[in-house]
C-alpha positions in Angstrom: 93.5 83.7 56.2 90.3 82.5 54.5 89.5 84.1 51.1 85.9 85.3 50.6 83.9 87.5 48.2 80.8 89.5 48.6 78.5 90.8 45.8 75.3 92.8 45.9 73.3 93.3 42.7 70.0 93.1 40.7 69.2 90.1 38.6 66.6 89.8 35.8 65.9 86.5 34.0 64.4 85.8 30.5 63.8 82.4 28.9 65.1 82.3 25.3 65.0 79.8 22.4 67.9 78.5 20.3 67.7 81.2 17.6 67.6 83.9 20.3 70.5 82.3 22.1 72.6 82.3 18.9 71.6 85.8 17.9 72.2 87.3 21.3 75.5 85.6 21.6 76.7 87.1 18.4 75.4 90.6 19.2 76.7 90.7 22.8 80.2 89.7 21.9 80.4 92.7 19.5 79.4 95.3 22.2 80.6 93.8 25.5 83.7 92.1 26.8 83.6 88.3 26.6 84.5 86.2 29.6 87.9 84.7 28.8 86.5 81.2 29.4 83.6 81.5 26.9 85.2 79.7 24.0 82.7 78.7 21.3 80.1 76.8 23.5 80.6 78.5 26.9 82.1 77.1 30.1 80.6 74.5 32.5 79.3 75.3 35.9 78.5 72.6 38.5 76.7 73.3 41.8 75.5 71.2 44.7 72.7 72.8 46.6 72.0 72.2 50.3 68.7 72.3 52.2 67.4 71.3 55.6 65.7 67.9 56.2 62.4 69.8 56.3 63.4 71.5 52.9 62.9 75.0 54.3 64.6 76.8 51.4 62.6 74.8 48.8 59.2 75.6 50.5 60.1 79.2 51.1 60.8 79.6 47.4 57.6 77.6 46.5 55.5 79.9 48.8 57.0 83.0 47.3 58.6 84.2 50.6 60.3 87.5 49.6 63.4 87.2 51.8 65.0 83.8 51.2 68.4 82.1 50.9 70.2 79.2 49.1 73.5 77.6 50.0 75.6 75.7 47.4 79.0 74.5 46.5 80.2 75.6 43.0 83.0 74.6 40.7 83.9 75.3 37.1 86.0 72.2 36.6 86.0 68.7 38.2 89.8 69.0 38.4 89.8 72.3 40.3 91.7 72.3 43.6 89.3 74.8 45.2 85.6 75.3 45.3 83.2 78.2 46.2 80.9 77.7 49.1 78.2 80.3 48.5 75.1 81.8 50.1 72.7 83.7 48.0 70.1 85.9 49.8 67.4 87.4 47.7 64.8 90.1 48.2 62.8 90.8 45.1 65.1 91.6 42.2 68.0 92.4 44.5 70.4 89.7 45.7 73.5 89.4 47.9 76.0 86.6 47.3 78.8 85.8 49.7 81.5 83.2 48.8 84.1 81.4 50.7 86.9 79.6 48.9 87.5 76.2 50.3 89.6 73.2 49.3 88.3 70.3 47.0 88.8 67.9 49.9 86.7 70.1 52.3 84.0 70.4 49.7 83.8 66.6 49.7 83.6 66.6 53.5 80.6 69.0 53.4 78.8 66.8 50.9 79.4 64.0 53.4 77.9 66.2 56.2 81.1 66.9 58.0 80.7 70.6 58.7 83.5 70.8 61.2 86.0 71.3 58.4 84.7 74.9 58.2 86.3 75.7 61.5 89.8 75.7 59.9 88.9 78.8 57.9 89.3 81.5 60.5 86.9 84.1 59.3 83.5 85.5 60.1 82.0 84.2 56.9 83.3 80.7 57.6 81.7 80.8 61.1 78.5 82.0 59.5 78.4 79.0 57.1 79.3 76.6 59.9 76.4 77.9 62.1 73.8 77.8 59.3 74.8 74.3 58.0 75.4 72.7 61.4 72.5 73.9 63.3 70.0 73.7 60.5 71.1 70.2 59.6 71.7 71.0 55.9 72.4 68.2 53.5 73.0 68.0 49.7 69.7 67.8 47.8 70.5 68.4 44.1 73.4 68.6 41.7 72.9 71.1 38.8 75.2 71.5 35.8 74.9 73.9 32.8 77.0 75.8 30.2 77.4 79.5 30.5 78.5 82.3 28.1 79.2 85.6 30.0 79.5 89.1 28.7 80.8 92.0 30.8 80.8 95.8 31.0 83.4 97.0 33.5 81.2 99.9 34.8 78.6 99.2 37.4 79.4 95.4 37.5 77.2 94.7 34.5 77.2 91.0 33.6 75.0 89.3 31.0 74.9 85.5 30.9 73.5 82.9 28.6 72.9 79.6 30.3 72.0 76.4 28.3 72.1 72.6 28.6 70.7 72.6 32.1 70.9 69.2 33.7 70.6 67.8 37.2 70.5 64.9 39.6 68.8 64.5 42.9 70.9 61.4 43.9 74.5 62.0 42.4 76.2 64.8 44.3 79.7 64.2 43.0 80.6 67.5 41.3 84.2 66.2 40.8 83.1 63.2 38.6 84.3 63.1 35.0 80.9 61.7 34.0 78.1 62.4 36.5 74.7 60.9 35.8 72.6 63.9 35.0 69.3 64.4 33.1 68.0 67.6 31.3 65.6 69.6 33.4 63.4 70.6 30.4 61.7 68.5 27.7 62.7 70.9 24.9 65.5 73.3 24.0 65.7 75.9 26.8 68.2 78.6 27.6 68.2 81.4 30.1 69.3 85.1 29.7 70.3 86.6 32.9 71.0 90.4 33.3 72.9 91.4 36.4 74.0 94.8 37.5 74.5 97.0 40.6 72.4 100.1 40.6 71.6 100.7 36.9 72.0 99.3 33.5 72.8 101.3 30.3 69.7 102.1 28.1 71.5 100.9 25.0 71.9 97.4 26.6 68.2 97.4 27.7 67.3 98.5 24.1 69.3 95.7 22.6 67.6 93.1 24.8 64.3 94.7 24.1 64.6 93.9 20.4 63.8 90.3 21.2 60.5 91.0 23.0 61.3 88.7 25.8 59.1 87.8 28.7 60.7 88.2 32.1 60.4 85.1 34.3 61.1 84.1 37.9 63.1 81.0 36.9 65.1 79.1 39.5 67.5 76.4 38.3 67.4 75.0 41.8 63.6 74.6 41.8 63.3 73.0 38.3 66.2 70.7 39.2 64.3 69.3 42.1 61.6 67.9 39.8 61.5 64.5 41.4 61.1 65.9 44.9 58.5 68.4 43.8 56.5 65.9 41.8 56.3 63.2 44.5 57.0 64.9 47.9 56.1 68.6 47.8 
């Protein structure tokens, strides 16, 4: 039986500088539960995003289409035997994410455009991924990597993350490589605070974040990571 996950929640994003990152990291670990993988510098996340040959998802995001989607492979270690195949659908601040756990070998097959491997996962969500990827001719378009620190409140699925060291490649899609060729997506220090929750967030958490007078931003790692495509093709 295929293993899959489904999550629905709100997501707010704020750019932060190095001092804000350090201060927030220290404050959040004192009032929320730390993700067990945080360590001192956070844990790595690697994703390969897919799009159609006409780059439908890219242009829908660029045009501000309210209801849009992204499909990606995601891993937390190049040695992991399994990978998440995910679809994120977004409407305004609300998003739905569905994930299918697949093998490392099948993830490589998807990167090589062999979608038929999804037929072995006998589930409705696997069939959905197969239809979308096969009939829309999806192919890998960008590899994104960054480091994340995550802080959790068990009530209402509250999760606050700090993402830094965002790098990407539009030609190297090997998320299992020990040393992929990636370049920073920004020309200066940049980190991203993401606030995620189901139906509400506690006022004391909002007040804590409010101390930093941050400006909310619609920031997409996928979009900024497709810098070469946007500069020369879009």
